[in-house]
N, C-alpha and C positions, 0 to 999 in steps of 0.2 A: 382350753386351759390358759389362764393368763400367765404372763411371764413371771409373776411373783411366785407361781407354783412350780417353777422350773426345777429348783434345787431338790424339792421333795420328789418330783416326778423322776428325775434321773437317778434317784437313790433306790427306786423300786426294784428289788431283786428279780432277776430273770427277764426284765423288760428292756434293759439298756443295751443298745448296740452302738459302738463307736463307728462312725462312717469316715474312714481315714482315706488319705490320698494313696491308694494302693497301686497306682500305676506310675507314679513319679517319685524318684528318690529324693532324699533330703526333705522329708515332710515337715510341716510346721510343728513346732515343739509344744504347742498348747492345745492339742486336739484330743486329749485324753478325757474320758468321762469324769474322772476325779477333778480335773481342772474345771470342767464345765459346771459341776455341782458347786464348786467352791467360788466360782466367779460368774454367777448367773447374768449379771449386767453386761457381760462380754458377748452374749449370744442373742440372736434374733429368732423369734418364733416364726415358722413358715405357715402362712395362711392355708387353711384346709382346702380351699378351692384351687390353690396353686400346686397342691401336692398330688402328683399322679403316681399310682401304684401299679407297677407291671410285675405280675407273677409269671415266672417262666419255669420251664423244666429244669433250669439250672439254679433257680433261686429268685429271690425278690429284688427288684430294682425300684428305688424311689427317685422320682424326678421332681425338681422344683421348676415350674414354668415361670416365665417372666413376661407378663402381658404388656409391660411398658414398652418393650422393644419391638414386639410383633403382635399387636392386639388381635389382628385378624386370624393369625395362626393359632393363637391361644384359644379363641372362640371356636375355630375349626376343629382342632384336635380334641378340645373338651367335648364337642358334640359327637365326634366319632367314638370316643371312649364311652360316653353315656349310651350310645346306640347298641353297644355290645358287639359291634362288627369286628373288633380286634381280637376277640376271644377265639383262640385256636389258630390264629395266623402264625406264620413261621418267620424266623430270622434267616431268610433265604439267601442272603449275600453277606458274607463275613470275611474280612480281609485283615490279616495280621498287620499291626502298626497303622491301621487305617480306621475302619469303622465296622459296625454291625448294623445291617439294614433289615428292617421289618415292615410290617403293616400292609403287605400285599393282599388286600381284601378280595380282589378279583380272583386270584389263584385259588382261594379257599371257597368262595361263595359263587363264583361265576358272574359277579357284578361288582361294580365299584361302590364306594360308600354313597350314602344319600346326599352328601354334601357336595356343592359345586366346587370346582377348582378354586384355589385361593391364589391371589396375585402375590408375587414376590415381595417380601419385606426384608430385603438384604441389608439395609441400613436404616437408621432412624435419625431424625433431627433432634439433637439434645440441647436443652436449655441449660447452660452451664451454671446458671444461678439456682434453678429449681432442682437440677439433677447433677450436682457436681461430682467429679470423681472423689470418692470417699478416701481413697488411698492411691494417689497418683504414683507412677513409677518415674522418678525424676522431678524436675521443677514443675510445680502445679500448673503454671501458665503455658508451658510448652510440652507437657507430657502427652505422649501418643498412646500410652497404655495405663490402665489402672483398674480399680475395683469399684463396683457399686452393688451394695447388698450381697456381696460375696461372688457376684458374677464378674468374669474377666471382661473388660471393655477395651476395644481399640477405637481410636478417635482422632479427629483433627485436633490440634492443640486448641485450648480454650481461647487463646487470643484471636483465633480466626473468627470468633463470634462478632468481634468489633468490625470485621470487614464483610461479613455475609449479609445478604439482603434481608433475611429473616431474623438475624441476630442469633442463629443457632449453629451448631457444628455437626457434621456428619459423624455418626458413631455406629458401632456394631459389636456383636459378640463374636470373637474369633473362634475358629474351630480347634480349640485346645482339647486334650484328652478329657473326657467326661461330658463334653458339651453335646446337646441334643439338637439335631438339625433336620432339614426337610428335603426329601428326594424330589426330583422333577425330571422332565425331559429337556430337550434343547429349548423348549419354550419356557421363558422365565416365569410365566404365569400359569404353569401347568401342575403345580403341587396339589396333591390330594391326600391319600391315606398314608403313603409310605414315608417313613422317617428313618433316621440313622443315629446311632449312638457312637460317639467318637472313642476309638481305642488308642489314638495317637494324635499328634498335632499335624494338621494338613492345611497349611496356609493358602494353598491354591483354591480352597473352597471359600475363603473369606470374601464377603461382599458379592458372592455369586450364588449362594444358597442361604436360606433363611434359618438361622439358629435362634432358638426360642426358649431354651431351658438347659438344665444341666443335671447330671446324675449326682445326687447328694448321698446316696447309699446304694451299694450293690455294684460299684464299678468292678469289683472282683468277679461278679457274675457276668458282666459284659465281656471281661477279658477271658473268661472260661468258655465262652460259646464256641461251638464247633465251627471251624473255618473252612472255606473253600479254596481251591487252588487259584493262584493268580492267573494262570493261563486260561482258566474258565471264568475269569472276571469275578472270582469269589463265590460262584454259585455253590451252594452247600447241598450235599446228599444227606438225607435223613436229618434235617436241621432241628435246632432247638425251637421250642414252641412258646409263644406268648399265650399262656393258658387263660389269663384274665387281666383285663385292664380296667382300673377304676380310679375315681377321684375321691380323695379322703373325705371331702365335704359331703359326699353322697352316702357314706357309711354311718351306721349308728355310732354315736360318740364313743361308746365303750370299745368299739372295734377299730377305731381310727389309729393309724400310726401318727405319732407326733414328731416333729423335727425342729431342731434349733440349729441355725447356721452361725458360725463365728462372725461376729460383727466386724466389718471392715472400716467402720467410721470411728474407731477408738484409737487412743494414743498407743495402746498396747500393740495393736495390729500394725499401725504405721511404723512403730519402732522396729518391729520384727521385719517388716518389708524393707526398711532402709538398710538392714544388715545384708541384704541380698544384692545390693548395688542397683544397676539399672538393666536387668536382663529383659528379654522378650517375656511377656506375661505368661505365655504358654510353656515356658521352660520352668515355671514355678509350680509347686504342688497346688492342686485344687484346694479352695478354701474348705475346711472341714465342717462337718455337721455331727450332731449327736441325735440319735433316734431312740424314741420310746415306742416300742411296737408290741401290742398285745399278742400278735401272732408269733413272736419270737419264742422259741422253745428252750434255748440254751442261754444261761446268763453269760454276758460278755466277759466277765472276769474269769470264766472257765474256758473260754475259747483258746 
């Protein structure tokens, strides 16, 4: 569906779901479905090949992957999802205020995924001209945090590009609540099937683990998952299950969820951001999305 059809799509009764920042207080004020329908140019459509659908025993989670920052991880996780190996795996390690870890294929099937381990992509080199921070926090030239396509970005200041050998700056997605990242062993290049969904901000993971996406709908599902005891390192007894993992592009068009994320390259968003001062980006609410999901059974207005 092209963006010009957005207002009509979000008006479809029974299909609209607001994907709000349900883990962080002081949510953005322009994330209501009504606002989205009235201001379609303020929202960006999510490409179907970047929209991952995780159906769990607690509900549906929609993830937008970001191949620009971790292209090898995007290809890797896309391949595992398409293999069907995630279906039936558990969220075996869940810790309050930290994360929910899943994707242990070996525990379910007695073998690892068919994909080789993927090397760490903890940071990426950003061209400040081709990929500028759309909404920097603080002065544009010296900002260390900001947004790109709704994703939180931490970065060297853009003026560092003038001094770097390649003319680029080191950047990454910080481990804010709702970010999706990759489990590994002590070997930085040992990542395979296991991933984790952030339930809180954990800066000690930044630039040590590969973050490659964010939950744009269903963070309430992530927060509702059964937790394990900290003394047991979060190991869960009778854990919640990832019943099905799919990519929207692989579904018949009539069955695909559609997602729009609030654009962070507009004057409206920048003005709202400026009212927040210059906080750490992970102390701000996640950028909201609006979802049109044929699988939804309850109209959002009635929830």
